[in-house]
C-alpha positions in Angstrom: 0.1 0.0 0.0 1.0 3.7 -1.2 1.7 6.4 0.9 -1.8 8.1 -0.8 -3.2 4.8 0.3 -2.2 5.5 3.8 -3.4 9.0 3.9 -6.5 7.6 2.6 -6.9 5.1 5.6 -5.6 7.7 8.2 -8.5 10.7 7.1 -11.0 7.8 7.1 -10.1 6.8 10.6 -10.3 9.8 11.7 -13.7 10.7 9.9 -15.1 7.9 12.1 -13.8 8.5 15.2 -15.5 12.3 14.8 -18.8 10.6 13.6 -18.2 8.3 16.6 -17.6 10.7 19.1 -19.9 13.2 17.9 -23.3 10.2 18.1 -21.9 9.3 21.8 -22.2 12.7 22.4 -25.7 13.2 21.1 -26.8 9.8 22.6 -25.6 10.6 25.8 -27.4 14.2 26.0 -30.7 12.3 24.9 -29.8 10.2 28.1 -29.5 13.4 30.3 -32.5 15.2 28.9 -34.5 11.8 29.6 -33.1 11.5 32.9 -34.0 15.1 33.9 -37.5 14.2 32.3 -37.9 11.2 34.9 -36.5 13.6 37.8 -39.9 15.9 37.1 -41.9 13.0 36.7 -40.6 11.3 40.1 -42.0 14.7 41.5 -45.2 14.8 39.5 -45.8 11.6 41.6 -44.9 12.7 44.6 -47.2 15.8 44.9 -49.9 13.5 43.7 -49.2 10.9 46.6 -48.8 13.4 49.0 -52.7 14.4 48.1 -54.0 11.2 48.5 -52.0 10.7 51.8 -54.6 13.5 53.0 -57.7 12.2 52.4 -58.3 9.3 54.8 -57.3 12.0 57.5 -59.9 14.2 55.9 -62.3 12.3 55.3 -62.0 10.7 58.9 -62.3 14.3 59.8 -65.4 14.9 57.7 -67.3 11.9 58.8 -67.3 13.5 62.3 -70.0 15.9 61.2 -73.6 14.9 61.5 -75.7 14.0 58.2 -73.0 14.8 56.1 -73.5 13.7 52.7 -72.3 10.0 52.1 -72.5 10.2 48.5 -69.8 13.0 48.6 -67.6 10.6 50.7 -67.9 7.6 48.8 -67.0 9.6 45.8 -63.2 10.5 47.0 -63.2 7.5 49.0 -63.7 5.8 45.5 -61.6 8.3 43.8 -58.8 7.6 45.6 -58.8 4.1 44.8 -58.9 4.6 41.5 -55.5 6.6 41.3 -53.6 4.0 43.1 -55.5 1.6 40.2 -54.2 3.9 37.3 -50.2 2.4 37.7 -47.3 3.5 35.9 -43.7 2.7 37.2 -42.6 4.8 39.9 -39.6 7.1 38.7 -40.1 6.7 35.0 -42.0 9.0 32.6 -44.9 7.4 31.2 -43.9 5.9 27.7 -47.0 6.6 26.2 -50.0 9.6 25.6 -52.6 6.8 26.4 -50.4 5.2 30.1 -50.5 9.3 30.7 -54.2 10.1 29.6 -54.9 7.3 32.0 -53.3 8.1 35.0 -54.1 12.1 34.4 -57.7 10.7 34.2 -57.4 9.0 37.9 -56.1 12.1 39.4 -58.3 14.7 37.8 -61.7 12.6 39.2 -60.4 12.4 42.5 -59.1 16.2 42.4 -62.8 16.4 41.5 -63.8 14.6 44.3 -62.2 16.8 46.8 -63.3 19.7 45.3 -66.7 18.8 46.0 -66.3 17.7 48.9 -64.7 21.1 50.3 -68.1 22.5 49.1 -70.5 20.9 50.4 -68.0 21.2 53.8 -69.2 24.8 53.9 -72.5 23.9 55.2 -71.5 22.5 58.1 -70.4 25.0 61.0 -68.8 22.4 63.1 -66.3 21.3 60.3 -65.6 25.4 59.7 -64.9 25.2 63.5 -63.1 21.7 63.4 -59.1 23.4 63.4 -57.6 19.6 62.4 -60.5 20.2 59.3 -59.2 24.1 58.4 -55.5 22.2 58.7 -56.2 19.6 56.7 -57.9 22.1 54.0 -54.8 24.2 53.9 -52.2 21.0 53.2 -54.9 20.5 50.8 -54.0 23.8 49.0 -50.3 24.2 49.3 -50.5 20.4 47.6 -52.8 21.6 44.8 -50.4 24.4 43.7 -47.2 22.1 44.3 -49.0 19.9 42.2 -49.8 22.9 39.3 -45.5 23.6 39.8 -44.6 19.8 39.5 -46.7 19.4 35.9 -45.2 22.7 34.4 -42.1 21.5 35.2 -42.5 17.8 33.4 -44.4 19.1 30.8 -41.0 21.6 30.2 -38.5 18.8 30.7 -40.4 16.7 28.0 -40.4 19.0 25.4 -37.0 20.1 25.8 -36.2 15.7 25.6 -38.7 16.0 22.2 -37.4 19.2 20.6 -33.8 17.3 20.9 -35.3 14.7 19.8 -36.3 15.5 16.6 -33.9 17.6 15.0 -31.6 16.1 12.3 -29.8 14.0 12.4 -30.8 13.3 16.1 -34.2 11.5 15.6 -32.0 9.0 12.9 -29.6 8.0 16.2 -33.3 8.2 18.5 -34.8 5.6 16.0 -31.9 2.9 15.8 -32.1 3.0 20.3 -35.9 3.4 20.2 -36.1 6.5 21.5 -39.5 8.1 21.9 -41.2 11.4 22.4 -42.3 12.1 26.2 -46.1 12.6 26.4 -47.5 15.7 28.1 -49.8 16.7 31.0 -52.6 18.3 28.7 -56.1 20.6 29.8 -58.4 18.0 29.6 -61.1 20.7 29.9 -60.9 24.4 30.0 -59.2 25.6 33.3 -57.9 22.3 34.2 -54.4 23.8 33.7 -55.2 25.4 37.0 -55.0 24.4 40.5 -58.2 23.7 41.9 -59.4 27.2 44.2 -59.9 25.8 47.6 -60.9 29.5 49.6 -60.8 29.1 53.4 -63.2 33.0 54.4 -65.7 31.3 55.9 -66.9 33.8 57.8 -66.3 36.5 55.5 -70.2 38.0 55.4 -70.9 38.3 51.8 -71.1 41.2 49.8 -74.7 42.5 49.0 -76.5 42.1 45.5 -76.2 45.5 43.9 -79.5 46.9 43.2 -81.0 46.9 40.1 -80.8 49.7 38.4 -84.5 51.4 37.2 
């Protein structure tokens, strides 16, 4: 083999090394971004679990109110049970939009049931005077806010991952390793992306209705 042949081989080897390093860097970046998505998802799960853990004490406290609506308590209990059945591998972000949709639906049902319980509880003076109940409400309000923040951060992490994943030629490398887009949390109804509103102005006097103009 002449000098020209050896030179061509050396160039090809250098190019192969450069391409290999570039592909390795791209792969490692996708892995890093994927880990960030999983970390954000773990925080979402943590906050949803925090809310679920409040339910037994909340239900127990409300049960002490005379003639409290049993249907409302049943809805909360059943919704919490459905959350436990909407299983996703702990600490790992959902792999498909369908899996995330099932998880979100179960969580939204529990959120709606808790909202109804809080609305109904305003009719019971003994609950409004119960410090334990008021403390649980405050914890629930804080948890709902944390859930909203955690979901927003998860969507941001998923968006960063998906943006890199779709770029050429990264998308070709992702296809080789079966790396797929991450699903997002989506609002199922208007305003669903906002945390449920929990008010504590039990003792406030409602403002008088405006007198219609004649």
